[in-house]
C-alpha positions in Angstrom: 9.8 -14.0 32.4 11.0 -10.4 31.9 8.8 -7.7 30.6 10.6 -7.2 27.3 10.2 -10.9 26.4 6.5 -10.9 27.5 5.9 -7.9 25.2 7.6 -9.7 22.4 5.6 -12.8 22.9 2.3 -10.8 23.1 3.3 -9.0 19.8 3.9 -12.3 18.1 0.6 -13.7 19.4 -1.3 -10.7 18.2 0.4 -10.9 14.8 -0.6 -14.6 14.5 -4.1 -13.8 15.6 -4.2 -11.0 13.1 -3.1 -13.4 10.4 -6.0 -15.7 11.1 -8.5 -12.8 11.2 -7.2 -10.9 8.1 -8.6 -12.0 4.8 -6.2 -11.8 1.9 -8.3 -9.1 0.2 -7.4 -6.8 3.0 -4.0 -6.3 1.4 -5.1 -5.9 -2.2 -5.6 -2.4 -3.5 -8.5 -0.5 -2.1 -11.8 -1.3 -3.8 -12.0 1.7 -6.1 -15.5 2.6 -7.0 -17.2 5.4 -8.8 -19.3 6.5 -5.8 -21.0 9.4 -7.5 -21.8 7.6 -10.8 -20.1 10.1 -13.1 -18.3 7.4 -15.1 -14.8 8.0 -13.6 -13.1 7.5 -10.2 -12.0 10.9 -9.2 -9.0 11.8 -6.9 -11.5 12.8 -4.3 -13.2 9.4 -4.4 -9.8 7.7 -4.1 -9.0 9.9 -1.1 -12.3 8.9 0.6 -11.6 5.2 -0.1 -8.1 5.5 1.2 -9.3 7.2 4.4 -11.9 4.4 4.9 -9.2 1.7 4.4 -6.9 3.6 6.9 -9.7 3.6 9.4 -10.3 -0.1 8.9 -6.6 -0.9 9.4 -6.6 1.3 12.6 -9.6 -0.6 13.9 -8.0 -3.9 13.1 -4.5 -3.3 14.5 -5.0 -0.7 17.3 -5.1 -3.2 20.0 -4.8 -0.7 22.9 -7.6 1.5 21.5 -5.7 4.8 21.7 -6.6 5.8 18.1 -3.0 5.5 16.8 -0.8 2.6 15.8 2.2 2.2 18.1 5.5 0.9 16.8 4.5 -2.6 17.9 1.1 -2.4 16.3 2.6 -1.1 13.0 5.1 -4.0 13.2 2.2 -6.4 13.6 0.3 -4.9 10.7 3.5 -5.1 8.5 4.0 -8.8 9.5 0.4 -9.6 8.7 0.7 -7.8 5.3 3.9 -9.7 4.5 2.3 -13.1 5.5 -0.7 -12.3 3.3 1.6 -11.4 0.4 3.6 -14.6 0.8 0.4 -16.7 1.0 -0.9 -15.1 -2.2 2.3 -15.0 -4.3 4.9 -17.5 -3.0 4.5 -19.8 -6.0 7.5 -22.0 -5.0 6.4 -22.4 -1.4 9.8 -21.4 0.1 8.3 -18.8 2.5 9.9 -15.9 0.8 9.1 -13.7 -2.2 11.7 -13.9 -5.0 12.2 -11.1 -7.4 9.9 -12.9 -9.9 7.2 -13.4 -7.3 7.4 -9.7 -6.2 7.1 -8.7 -9.9 4.1 -11.0 -10.3 2.5 -9.4 -7.2 3.2 -5.9 -8.6 1.8 -6.9 -12.0 -1.3 -8.5 -10.4 -1.9 -5.3 -8.4 -1.6 -3.1 -11.5 -4.0 -5.3 -13.4 -6.5 -5.2 -10.5 -6.3 -1.4 -10.4 -6.8 -1.2 -14.2 -9.9 -3.4 -13.9 -11.3 -1.1 -11.2 -10.4 2.1 -13.1 -12.2 0.8 -16.2 -15.6 2.0 -15.0 -17.4 1.5 -18.3 -16.0 -2.0 -18.6 -14.8 -1.7 -22.2 -11.5 -3.4 -21.4 -9.5 -0.1 -21.9 -8.7 2.5 -19.2 -9.3 5.9 -20.9 -7.4 9.0 -20.0 -10.5 10.3 -18.2 -10.8 7.1 -16.2 -7.1 7.2 -15.3 -7.0 10.9 -14.4 -8.0 10.7 -10.7 -5.5 7.8 -10.1 -2.7 9.8 -11.8 -3.5 12.8 -9.6 -3.1 10.7 -6.5 0.1 9.1 -7.7 1.5 12.6 -8.5 0.6 13.8 -4.9 2.2 10.8 -3.3 5.4 11.3 -5.3 5.5 14.9 -4.2 5.3 13.9 -0.5 7.9 11.1 -0.8 10.4 13.7 -2.2 9.6 16.3 0.4 12.8 17.3 2.1 14.8 14.7 0.1 16.5 14.9 -3.2 14.6 13.4 -6.0 16.2 10.8 -8.2 18.7 12.4 -10.5 18.7 15.7 -8.6 22.2 15.2 -7.1 23.6 14.4 -10.5 22.0 17.4 -12.1 23.3 19.7 -9.3 26.8 18.2 -9.7 26.6 18.8 -13.5 25.6 22.4 -13.0 28.5 22.9 -10.5 31.0 21.4 -13.0 29.7 23.6 -15.8 29.9 26.8 -13.8 33.5 26.1 -12.7 
């Protein structure tokens, strides 16, 4: 058996082993908690939680122990995440997530986040309770657009060019 095929088989075996070892909760949103007891989950608390979750994923999928996820290890993690999502949200059992099933997964994730953000448990996420989460979302949007045109930017630029001509 050639080396490339052996590597592929090992990757699949690791992915399958990972699926067995990975609980479904591992792919739900991080468990957001008010660690300092001030009644809100701050952006700093979310960052700490995300770093801990990142370290946990690294420990789980870094099979060669080099402290980084290789392309194959990232692929294994992605396959495990996909399998967990299918197991949790494939309501028709066809092994794929339809548009409606993906929407249901997204809605469930949003609902779970809202429950976690509602620190005082009154059933409503106040502006103060949502502030840290919104700050993180804003930071992430800024990074995604870094070096790339944001949605609508091309159209706006073209409109300006047309108006100046």
